C-alpha positions as a Markdown table, in Angstrom:
| # | Residue | x | y | z |
|---|---|---|---|---|
| 1 | Met | 0.0 | 0.0 | 0.0 |
| 2 | Leu | 0.9 | 3.6 | -0.4 |
| 3 | Asp | 1.7 | 4.6 | 3.2 |
| 4 | Leu | 0.8 | 8.3 | 3.8 |
| 5 | Leu | 1.0 | 10.9 | 6.6 |
| 6 | Lys | -0.3 | 14.5 | 6.3 |
| 7 | Arg | 0.1 | 17.8 | 8.1 |
| 8 | Thr | -1.8 | 21.0 | 7.3 |
| 9 | Phe | 0.1 | 24.4 | 7.2 |
| 10 | Thr | -0.8 | 28.0 | 7.1 |
| 11 | Ser | 1.2 | 30.3 | 4.7 |
| 12 | Pro | 4.2 | 32.1 | 6.2 |
| 13 | Ser | 5.1 | 35.6 | 5.3 |
| 14 | Ser | 8.3 | 34.6 | 3.5 |
| 15 | Ile | 9.7 | 31.6 | 1.6 |
| 16 | Ser | 12.7 | 29.6 | 3.0 |
| 17 | Pro | 15.7 | 30.3 | 0.8 |
| 18 | Glu | 17.0 | 26.7 | 1.5 |
| 19 | Leu | 13.9 | 25.0 | 0.0 |
| 20 | Val | 14.6 | 23.3 | -3.3 |
| 21 | Glu | 13.0 | 20.4 | -5.0 |
| 22 | Gly | 14.9 | 17.1 | -5.4 |
| 23 | Glu | 16.9 | 14.7 | -3.3 |
| 24 | His | 17.5 | 15.6 | 0.4 |
| 25 | Gln | 19.2 | 13.7 | 3.2 |
| 26 | Leu | 18.3 | 13.9 | 6.9 |
| 27 | Tyr | 19.7 | 12.2 | 10.0 |
| 28 | Leu | 17.1 | 10.6 | 12.3 |
| 29 | Pro | 18.6 | 10.7 | 15.8 |
| 30 | Thr | 16.3 | 8.2 | 17.5 |
| 31 | Glu | 16.7 | 5.7 | 14.7 |
| 32 | Asn | 20.4 | 6.6 | 14.4 |
| 33 | Lys | 20.4 | 6.5 | 10.6 |
| 34 | Thr | 20.4 | 8.9 | 7.6 |
| 35 | Ile | 17.5 | 8.7 | 5.2 |
| 36 | Thr | 17.1 | 10.0 | 1.6 |
| 37 | Tyr | 13.9 | 11.6 | 0.5 |
| 38 | Gln | 12.5 | 13.3 | -2.6 |
| 39 | Leu | 10.9 | 16.7 | -2.1 |
| 40 | Lys | 8.2 | 18.0 | -4.4 |
| 41 | Leu | 6.7 | 21.4 | -4.2 |
| 42 | Ser | 3.3 | 22.7 | -5.3 |
| 43 | Lys | 1.6 | 26.1 | -5.3 |
| 44 | Arg | -1.7 | 24.4 | -5.0 |
| 45 | Arg | -0.9 | 22.2 | -2.0 |
| 46 | Thr | -1.9 | 23.4 | 1.5 |
| 47 | Ser | -0.5 | 20.5 | 3.5 |
| 48 | Leu | 2.7 | 18.5 | 3.9 |
| 49 | Ser | 2.6 | 14.8 | 3.2 |
| 50 | Ile | 5.0 | 12.0 | 3.6 |
| 51 | Glu | 4.6 | 9.0 | 1.3 |
| 52 | Ile | 6.4 | 5.6 | 1.5 |
| 53 | Lys | 6.1 | 4.1 | -2.0 |
| 54 | Gln | 8.2 | 1.1 | -3.2 |
| 55 | His | 10.6 | 1.7 | -0.3 |
| 56 | Gln | 11.2 | 5.3 | -1.4 |
| 57 | Ile | 10.3 | 8.4 | 0.8 |
| 58 | Gln | 8.5 | 11.2 | -1.0 |
| 59 | Val | 7.7 | 14.5 | 0.7 |
| 60 | Lys | 5.1 | 16.8 | -0.9 |
| 61 | Ala | 4.9 | 20.4 | 0.4 |
| 62 | Pro | 3.5 | 23.8 | -0.4 |
| 63 | Tyr | 6.1 | 25.8 | -2.4 |
| 64 | Trp | 6.3 | 28.4 | 0.5 |
| 65 | Ser | 7.1 | 25.8 | 3.2 |
| 66 | Asp | 10.1 | 26.0 | 5.5 |
| 67 | Leu | 12.7 | 23.3 | 5.3 |
| 68 | Asn | 13.2 | 23.2 | 9.1 |
| 69 | Val | 9.5 | 22.6 | 9.6 |
| 70 | Ile | 9.5 | 19.8 | 7.0 |
| 71 | Glu | 12.5 | 18.0 | 8.5 |
| 72 | Ser | 11.2 | 18.5 | 12.1 |
| 73 | Phe | 8.0 | 16.7 | 10.9 |
| 74 | Leu | 10.1 | 13.9 | 9.4 |
| 75 | Ile | 12.0 | 13.6 | 12.6 |
| 76 | Lys | 8.8 | 13.5 | 14.6 |
| 77 | Lys | 7.6 | 10.7 | 12.4 |
| 78 | Gln | 10.8 | 8.8 | 12.1 |
| 79 | Ser | 9.6 | 5.6 | 13.8 |
| 80 | Trp | 6.6 | 5.5 | 11.4 |
| 81 | Ile | 8.9 | 6.0 | 8.4 |
| 82 | Ile | 11.3 | 3.2 | 9.3 |
| 83 | Glu | 8.5 | 0.9 | 10.2 |
| 84 | Lys | 6.8 | 1.4 | 6.8 |
| 85 | Gln | 10.1 | 0.9 | 4.9 |
| 86 | Gln | 10.8 | -2.3 | 6.7 |
| 87 | Gln | 7.2 | -3.4 | 6.1 |
| 88 | Gln | 7.5 | -2.8 | 2.4 |
| 89 | Arg | 10.9 | -4.5 | 2.0 |
| 90 | Ile | 9.3 | -8.0 | 2.2 |
| 91 | Phe | 7.5 | -7.4 | -1.1 |
| 92 | Pro | 9.0 | -7.4 | -4.7 |
| 93 | Val | 9.9 | -3.9 | -5.8 |
| 94 | Asn | 8.1 | -4.4 | -9.2 |
| 95 | Gln | 4.8 | -5.6 | -7.9 |
| 96 | Asn | 2.7 | -2.7 | -9.2 |
| 97 | Thr | 4.4 | -2.0 | -12.5 |
| 98 | Tyr | 1.7 | -3.9 | -14.5 |
| 99 | Gln | 4.3 | -5.4 | -16.7 |
| 100 | Thr | 5.6 | -9.0 | -17.2 |
| 101 | Gly | 7.3 | -10.2 | -14.0 |
| 102 | Ser | 5.0 | -8.2 | -11.6 |
| 103 | Lys | 4.0 | -10.0 | -8.5 |
| 104 | Leu | 0.4 | -10.3 | -7.2 |
| 105 | Leu | -1.2 | -12.1 | -4.3 |
| 106 | Leu | -4.2 | -14.4 | -4.8 |
| 107 | Phe | -5.7 | -16.1 | -1.7 |
| 108 | Gly | -2.4 | -15.8 | 0.1 |
| 109 | His | -0.2 | -17.1 | -2.7 |
| 110 | Trp | 2.1 | -15.2 | -5.0 |
| 111 | Leu | 1.3 | -15.0 | -8.7 |
| 112 | Thr | 3.6 | -13.8 | -11.5 |
| 113 | Leu | 2.0 | -11.7 | -14.2 |
| 114 | Thr | 2.9 | -12.2 | -17.8 |
| 115 | Val | 1.7 | -9.6 | -20.3 |
| 116 | Asn | 1.5 | -10.4 | -24.0 |
| 117 | His | 0.2 | -8.4 | -27.0 |
| 118 | Gly | -2.3 | -9.9 | -29.5 |
| 119 | Ser | -5.5 | -9.2 | -31.4 |
| 120 | Lys | -7.9 | -9.3 | -28.4 |
| 121 | Phe | -7.9 | -9.4 | -24.7 |
| 122 | Gln | -7.4 | -12.7 | -23.0 |
| 123 | Leu | -6.7 | -13.7 | -19.3 |
| 124 | Ser | -5.9 | -17.1 | -17.9 |
| 125 | Leu | -4.7 | -18.5 | -14.7 |
| 126 | Thr | -2.4 | -21.6 | -15.0 |
| 127 | Asn | -3.5 | -24.8 | -13.2 |
| 128 | Asp | -0.9 | -24.4 | -10.5 |
| 129 | Lys | -2.2 | -20.9 | -9.9 |
| 130 | Arg | 1.3 | -19.5 | -10.1 |
| 131 | Leu | 1.1 | -17.6 | -13.4 |
| 132 | Leu | -1.5 | -15.1 | -14.6 |
| 133 | Ile | -1.3 | -14.6 | -18.3 |
| 134 | Met | -2.8 | -11.5 | -19.9 |
| 135 | Thr | -3.0 | -10.7 | -23.6 |
| 136 | Ile | -3.8 | -7.2 | -24.4 |
| 137 | Pro | -4.8 | -5.7 | -27.9 |
| 138 | Arg | -1.9 | -4.2 | -29.7 |
| 139 | His | -3.7 | -0.9 | -30.3 |
| 140 | Ile | -3.9 | -0.1 | -26.6 |
| 141 | Lys | -2.1 | 3.3 | -26.1 |
| 142 | Lys | -1.7 | 3.1 | -22.3 |
| 143 | Pro | -0.9 | -0.5 | -21.6 |
| 144 | Gln | -0.2 | -0.2 | -17.9 |
| 145 | Gln | -3.5 | 1.5 | -17.2 |
| 146 | Tyr | -5.3 | -1.0 | -19.2 |
| 147 | Val | -3.6 | -3.9 | -17.4 |
| 148 | Arg | -4.5 | -2.4 | -14.0 |
| 149 | Ser | -8.2 | -2.0 | -15.0 |
| 150 | Lys | -8.3 | -5.7 | -16.1 |
| 151 | Leu | -6.6 | -6.8 | -12.9 |
| 152 | Val | -9.3 | -5.0 | -10.9 |
| 153 | Gln | -12.0 | -6.8 | -12.9 |
| 154 | Phe | -10.1 | -10.1 | -12.2 |
| 155 | Tyr | -10.2 | -9.5 | -8.5 |
| 156 | Ile | -13.9 | -8.5 | -8.6 |
| 157 | Gln | -14.6 | -11.8 | -10.3 |
| 158 | Gln | -12.6 | -13.7 | -7.7 |
| 159 | Ala | -14.5 | -11.8 | -4.9 |
| 160 | Gln | -17.9 | -12.7 | -6.5 |
| 161 | Gln | -17.0 | -16.3 | -6.7 |
| 162 | Tyr | -15.7 | -16.6 | -3.1 |
| 163 | Val | -17.3 | -14.0 | -1.0 |
| 164 | Ser | -20.9 | -14.4 | -2.1 |
| 165 | Pro | -21.4 | -18.0 | -1.1 |
| 166 | Lys | -19.2 | -17.6 | 2.0 |
| 167 | Leu | -21.2 | -14.6 | 3.2 |
| 168 | Gln | -24.4 | -16.8 | 2.8 |
| 169 | Gln | -22.8 | -19.5 | 4.9 |
| 170 | Leu | -21.7 | -17.0 | 7.6 |
| 171 | Gln | -25.1 | -15.3 | 7.7 |
| 172 | Gln | -26.7 | -18.6 | 8.5 |
| 173 | Glu | -24.2 | -19.4 | 11.2 |
| 174 | Met | -24.6 | -16.0 | 12.8 |
| 175 | Asn | -28.3 | -15.6 | 12.2 |
| 176 | Leu | -27.8 | -12.3 | 10.5 |
| 177 | Gln | -28.8 | -11.0 | 7.1 |
| 178 | Ala | -27.2 | -8.3 | 5.0 |
| 179 | Lys | -29.5 | -6.3 | 2.7 |
| 180 | Ala | -27.0 | -6.4 | -0.2 |
| 181 | Leu | -23.4 | -7.1 | -1.1 |
| 182 | Glu | -21.2 | -4.9 | -3.2 |
| 183 | Phe | -17.6 | -4.7 | -4.2 |
| 184 | Lys | -15.6 | -1.5 | -4.4 |
| 185 | Val | -11.8 | -0.9 | -4.5 |
| 186 | Tyr | -10.7 | 1.2 | -1.5 |
| 187 | Lys | -7.2 | 2.5 | -0.6 |
| 188 | Arg | -7.4 | 2.2 | 3.1 |
| 189 | Arg | -10.2 | -0.2 | 4.1 |
| 190 | Trp | -11.0 | -3.9 | 3.4 |
| 191 | Gly | -14.7 | -3.7 | 4.0 |
| 192 | Cys | -17.5 | -1.6 | 5.4 |
| 193 | Cys | -21.1 | -2.1 | 6.7 |
| 194 | Tyr | -23.8 | 0.6 | 6.5 |
| 195 | Ala | -26.8 | 1.2 | 8.7 |
| 196 | Ser | -29.0 | 0.3 | 5.7 |
| 197 | Gly | -27.6 | -3.3 | 5.8 |
| 198 | Leu | -25.3 | -2.9 | 2.8 |
| 199 | Ile | -22.0 | -4.6 | 3.1 |
| 200 | Arg | -19.1 | -3.6 | 0.8 |
| 201 | Ile | -15.9 | -5.6 | 0.4 |
| 202 | Asn | -12.7 | -4.4 | -1.2 |
| 203 | Pro | -12.0 | -7.0 | -4.0 |
| 204 | Met | -8.3 | -6.6 | -3.4 |
| 205 | Leu | -8.9 | -8.5 | -0.2 |
| 206 | Met | -8.9 | -11.6 | -2.4 |
| 207 | Gly | -5.1 | -11.5 | -2.2 |
| 208 | Ala | -5.4 | -12.6 | 1.4 |
| 209 | Pro | -5.7 | -16.2 | 2.6 |
| 210 | His | -9.3 | -17.5 | 3.0 |
| 211 | Trp | -9.2 | -17.4 | 6.7 |
| 212 | Val | -8.3 | -13.7 | 6.7 |
| 213 | Ile | -11.1 | -13.0 | 4.3 |
| 214 | Asp | -13.5 | -14.8 | 6.5 |
| 215 | Cys | -12.5 | -12.7 | 9.5 |
| 216 | Val | -13.2 | -9.5 | 7.6 |
| 217 | Leu | -16.6 | -10.9 | 6.6 |
| 218 | Ile | -17.5 | -11.8 | 10.2 |
| 219 | His | -16.3 | -8.3 | 11.3 |
| 220 | Glu | -18.7 | -6.6 | 8.8 |
| 221 | Leu | -21.6 | -9.0 | 9.6 |
| 222 | Ser | -21.1 | -8.2 | 13.3 |
| 223 | His | -21.7 | -4.5 | 12.5 |
| 224 | Leu | -25.3 | -5.4 | 11.4 |
| 225 | Thr | -26.0 | -5.8 | 15.2 |
| 226 | His | -23.5 | -3.3 | 16.6 |
| 227 | Met | -22.5 | -0.4 | 14.4 |
| 228 | Asp | -19.6 | 0.6 | 16.7 |
| 229 | His | -16.6 | -1.2 | 18.1 |
| 230 | Ser | -18.0 | -1.6 | 21.6 |
| 231 | Ser | -17.3 | -4.5 | 23.9 |
| 232 | Ala | -20.6 | -6.0 | 22.8 |
| 233 | Phe | -19.4 | -5.8 | 19.1 |
| 234 | Trp | -16.1 | -7.6 | 19.9 |
| 235 | Gln | -17.9 | -10.2 | 22.0 |
| 236 | Leu | -20.1 | -11.1 | 19.0 |
| 237 | Asn | -17.1 | -10.9 | 16.6 |
| 238 | Lys | -14.9 | -13.2 | 18.6 |
| 239 | Gln | -17.7 | -15.7 | 19.0 |
| 240 | Tyr | -17.4 | -16.5 | 15.4 |
| 241 | Cys | -13.8 | -15.4 | 14.6 |
| 242 | Glu | -10.9 | -17.1 | 16.3 |
| 243 | His | -8.2 | -15.3 | 14.5 |
| 244 | Cys | -9.1 | -11.6 | 14.8 |
| 245 | Asp | -5.7 | -10.4 | 16.0 |
| 246 | Leu | -3.8 | -12.7 | 13.6 |
| 247 | Ser | -5.9 | -11.5 | 10.5 |
| 248 | Lys | -5.3 | -7.9 | 11.5 |
| 249 | Lys | -1.6 | -8.5 | 11.7 |
| 250 | Trp | -1.6 | -10.3 | 8.4 |
| 251 | Leu | -3.4 | -7.4 | 6.6 |
| 252 | Phe | -1.1 | -4.8 | 8.2 |
| 253 | Glu | 2.0 | -6.6 | 7.0 |
| 254 | His | 0.7 | -7.3 | 3.5 |
| 255 | Ser | -1.2 | -4.2 | 2.9 |
| 256 | Leu | 1.2 | -3.0 | 0.2 |
| 257 | Ala | 1.0 | -6.3 | -1.7 |
| 258 | Leu | -2.8 | -6.1 | -1.7 |
| 259 | Thr | -3.0 | -2.6 | -3.3 |
| 260 | Leu | -3.1 | -1.8 | -7.0 |
| 261 | Leu | -1.7 | 1.8 | -7.0 |
């Protein structure tokens, strides 16, 4: 996942003369290490953000920002920065390039994407489920965007095939009934339950093992009775889910691998 922190600023009366775009280095005293980050400035931006993407640190700031303020914010968030970098290092760097060799997760197992060019679109998963072969039409002008859109469709299909019957099973076990089930790609959530009874699931969750997906479904079904995270909610949730903490940990550790940026 794209890991992100933000801080909002008010405009100062003058611009820091030290502030220039490009590569910067900063020593983090608590972590006892020097980091390299890329600084990008924008006249439209009103907030400072730190993004950790593919192991790289990107800082986006208003063009009038003060370098001391930016680096103070980085130092304040140094533990978060190092934690996210370490989290991302367990994944292949090219996982979201949408080209041959890219790595994807499906039900907890790694797939390798192969992209070919042909007369029409085709998509197939090998019998051992280790290789996802996609053929895209030769006339496509933006192949990476095209591949991403087709991958989203692929994960929605996987979600429809697994989640729909599984949700029915869990509803019978829990004696609960959702009004409707939908799939929507989110950046920072795996599912949500509305007061209307609608449950939405992020299809990218299909990258997780089945037991993790089931925990998310139980979590959202529990919200049909308790719309908060009260003790009563957790009591109901844990009655049907034995792996709440483990599933939360798995999703945290693999969030980057489950995201199509």
